[in-house]
N, C-alpha and C positions, 0 to 999 in steps of 0.2 A: 452319843450313840457309839460307845466303845465296841470294838470287835475283838473277841478273844478266841484264839485258836490253840487248842492243846493237842499236841501229837505225842503219842506214847507207844511203848511196846508192852504196856500192861494190858490185861484182858478187859474187854468191854464190861464184864460183870463188876468191875471196880467202880464204874461211873454211873451211879444211880441218879435219879432226879434230885434227890437230896444233896448229893455231892455237887451237881451242877448249880443248884440254888446257893449253896454255901460258897462255892468258888466265885460265882457272879457277885454275891454280896460282899465278899472280901475285896474283890477288885473295884467294885463300885465305890465302896467306902474309901479305899485308898485314893482313887482318882477324884473323889468328890462329885461323882455322877449319880443320878437317880437309878435305883435298881431296875426300874421298869424300862430303862433305855439300853440295858445291857444285852449283848448278843454273844452267845458262847457256843462253840462247836468243839467236840472232842472226837478225835480220830484215834481209836485204840488199836492194839494188836499189830502195830507196824513193825517192819524190820528196821530198827534204829541202832545207830552207834553214836555214843556220846563219850567224848574224852577217851577214844580208843577202845571202848568196851560196849558190848551188847547187853550188859546187865540192865535191870529195870531202870528206866529213865523217862524224863519228860522234857519236851521242848515246847515252850509256851510263847505265843506272840500276842502282845497287847497293842492294839492300834486305836488311837483316840484323838479327838480334837481338843487342843488346848490343855492337855493334862500330862503329856509325855514329852514336853519340849525342852526340858533342862536336865542336866546331870543330877542336880539336887533333888528334883521331883522323882526322877527314876530310881535314885538310890533308895528313897523312902518306899516307893512302890515295890521295888525289888525285895526289900526286907520283909514287907507285909506278905507278898506272894510266896517267898521262900518259907516263911513261918507257916503259912497255911499248907503248902504242898508237902513239906517235910512231916508235918503232924498228921495230915489226912492220908497220905500215901506211903508213909514210912520209908521215904527215900532220903538219902543223905544229900547234902547241898551240892556235892560234886556230880550228882546224877540229874541235875536240873539246869536248864538253860532258859533264860527269859530274854526275849527281844522286844524292844519298845519301838513303835513307829508313830511318829507325829503326823496326823492327818490334817489337811486343810479342809474347810467346809465345802469347797468346790469339788473335793475328791470323794465325797460320800453321797450316793444317790438314795433318795427316799421319796415316796409318794409322787413319782413321776417328775421329780426335780432334784436338786441337790440341797444340802443342808444350808448353803449360803442364803437360800430364799425361804427357809422355814423358820 
């Protein structure tokens, strides 16, 4: 049940349903998670500064259980995500920041319980 949050200063018009599905699919494939378990939120048109500049940029957070717990895994995920975002949004790599958060099953609630019990 990965949670993906993309924050950007790009306009909302850039983020079609097709983009969301492609982003979700890219991250699901990288994490080895089913596409129907992905949760993606995009917050566009924010005042953002990355690396000392307000030029177009993205800050992406990926939170998942059992898929973001090592440097080696996250290095691979990072490469996959950067490839997708640079090609889809025409951003250079220095305009993208990705943060990985490893979640524990007891930290994610669903269906009136937590993932530990599902």
